[in-house]
Each structure stands twice: as structure tokens, then as C-alpha cells.
C-alpha positions as CSV (number, residue, x, y, z in Angstrom):
1,M,25.9,38.9,-40.4
2,K,26.8,37.8,-36.8
3,K,24.3,40.1,-35.4
4,L,21.5,38.5,-37.4
5,V,22.5,34.9,-36.7
6,L,22.4,35.2,-32.9
7,P,18.7,36.3,-32.7
8,I,17.7,33.7,-35.2
9,V,19.5,30.9,-33.2
10,F,17.8,32.2,-30.0
11,F,14.3,32.1,-31.6
12,I,14.9,28.6,-33.0
13,L,16.1,27.3,-29.7
14,A,13.3,29.0,-27.8
15,G,10.7,27.6,-30.3
16,C,11.9,24.1,-29.5
17,Y,11.3,24.4,-25.8
18,Y,8.3,22.6,-24.5
19,D,7.0,21.5,-21.1
20,S,6.4,17.8,-20.5
21,E,2.8,16.8,-19.6
22,E,4.1,15.9,-16.1
23,A,5.7,19.4,-15.6
24,L,2.5,21.0,-16.7
25,Y,-0.1,18.8,-14.8
26,G,1.9,17.0,-12.2
27,K,2.4,13.2,-11.8
28,P,-0.7,11.1,-12.2
29,G,-2.2,10.2,-8.9
30,T,-0.5,13.1,-7.0
31,G,-2.9,15.8,-7.9
32,V,-5.7,17.4,-5.9
33,C,-8.8,15.4,-5.3
34,D,-11.5,17.1,-7.5
35,T,-15.0,16.9,-5.9
36,S,-16.5,19.7,-8.0
37,V,-18.2,17.3,-10.4
38,T,-19.5,14.1,-8.8
39,K,-21.7,11.8,-10.8
40,F,-23.1,8.4,-9.8
41,S,-22.3,6.8,-13.2
42,T,-18.7,8.0,-13.5
43,Q,-17.4,8.4,-10.0
44,I,-19.6,6.7,-7.4
45,K,-20.4,3.5,-9.3
46,P,-16.7,2.7,-10.1
47,I,-15.7,3.2,-6.5
48,L,-18.5,0.9,-5.3
49,S,-17.6,-1.6,-7.9
50,S,-13.9,-1.7,-6.8
51,Y,-14.5,-1.8,-3.1
52,C,-18.0,-2.9,-2.2
53,L,-19.6,-5.2,-4.7
54,T,-17.6,-8.2,-3.8
55,C,-19.9,-8.5,-0.7
56,H,-22.7,-6.1,-1.6
57,S,-23.7,-7.0,-5.2
58,N,-27.3,-8.1,-5.7
59,S,-26.3,-11.8,-6.1
60,V,-24.2,-12.2,-2.9
61,A,-25.6,-9.5,-0.5
62,L,-27.7,-11.9,1.4
63,S,-24.9,-14.4,2.0
64,S,-21.9,-12.1,2.6
65,G,-23.1,-8.5,2.8
66,G,-25.6,-8.5,5.5
67,G,-28.4,-8.1,3.0
68,I,-27.1,-4.7,2.0
69,K,-27.1,-4.2,-1.7
70,L,-25.1,-1.5,-3.4
71,Q,-25.2,-2.5,-7.0
72,D,-28.1,-0.4,-8.1
73,Y,-28.7,3.3,-7.7
74,A,-31.9,2.9,-5.8
75,N,-30.3,0.8,-3.1
76,V,-27.2,3.1,-2.9
77,K,-29.5,6.1,-2.6
78,T,-31.3,4.6,0.4
79,Y,-28.0,4.2,2.3
80,A,-26.8,7.6,1.2
81,D,-30.0,9.2,2.5
82,N,-30.0,7.4,5.8
83,G,-26.3,8.1,6.6
84,R,-25.2,4.5,6.7
85,L,-23.0,4.8,3.6
86,K,-21.2,7.9,4.9
87,G,-20.8,6.5,8.4
88,S,-19.5,3.1,7.2
89,I,-16.9,4.5,4.8
90,E,-15.7,7.0,7.3
91,H,-15.5,4.3,10.0
92,S,-17.6,6.4,12.3
93,S,-18.6,5.2,15.7
94,G,-21.8,3.3,15.7
95,F,-21.4,2.1,12.1
96,S,-20.0,-1.1,10.6
97,A,-16.6,0.0,9.2
98,M,-16.4,-0.7,5.4
99,P,-14.8,-2.2,3.5
100,K,-14.7,-4.9,6.1
101,G,-11.2,-6.1,6.8
102,G,-9.9,-4.0,3.9
103,G,-8.7,-0.9,5.6
104,T,-10.4,2.3,4.4
105,L,-11.1,3.9,1.1
106,S,-8.7,6.6,0.1
107,S,-9.5,10.1,1.5
108,C,-10.2,11.2,-2.1
109,D,-12.8,8.4,-2.7
110,I,-14.4,9.3,0.7
111,S,-14.5,13.0,-0.3
112,I,-16.0,12.2,-3.7
113,I,-18.8,10.1,-2.1
114,N,-19.5,12.7,0.6
115,A,-19.6,15.4,-2.0
116,W,-22.1,13.4,-4.1
117,I,-24.3,12.8,-1.0
118,T,-24.1,16.5,0.0
119,K,-25.2,17.4,-3.5
120,G,-28.3,15.3,-3.2
121,A,-27.0,11.8,-4.3
122,L,-28.4,12.3,-7.8
123,N,-28.7,9.5,-10.4
124,D,-26.6,11.0,-13.1
């Protein structure tokens, strides 16, 4: 009977083992920056909304954003195509560093925007 109990206890205990979500996938916010899928609607627009539209929305761009509008896809596409969006968020020489007075975007946000531009800056 002892020989039968030990394997049963082992299988019961082994069956109760589980990994936590954190152990399996890492802590939120510490993972790798995924630029494999970049979409205007789900990645680019939220970044712009968080960091750019305070000054570059359609309603305030003339008064506080130098006339640069980044609220609509067509406007963003213009700045993506002419290199000004990339140059500004990377704080490249010859471009107005953005966000103004707010440091820089995270390296992941910059990578996502750059990947989107490289893939053709599609309206998806």
C-alpha cells in the first residue's frame, strides 16, 4: 500500500503546480518592445494622443503648435513622409525636439513610430 500512496501523492502535488502569469510572461512594462505589428489606429494614434495633441490637435495647433496638426491621419502622414516626425521625436539635429520641454518619448514609442514609418505609414 505504501508503494501505491507515494506515486499518487507525487502526481497530486505535481498536478497542483502552476506558473504565475508573471513567471510565464514577465512583469508588465518590462518586456521587449514589439514593433512587428504597427498600426496607426492602435499604436500610433494613442502615442500621439498622449504626448502630442496637447499642442498639435486641430483646435490648438495654430496657437500653440506652430500650425502643425497631428490629430488626423492625413496630417500625420505628411510629417511622417517628409521626415519631420522622425527627426523631432528622435531629437535629431536640425529638427525641433518634441515633445517640447517634455523630455523624450520612450525608446519603445520611438521604435514603434519609426517601424510604422518604415512600413509605409499606413492608415490601418
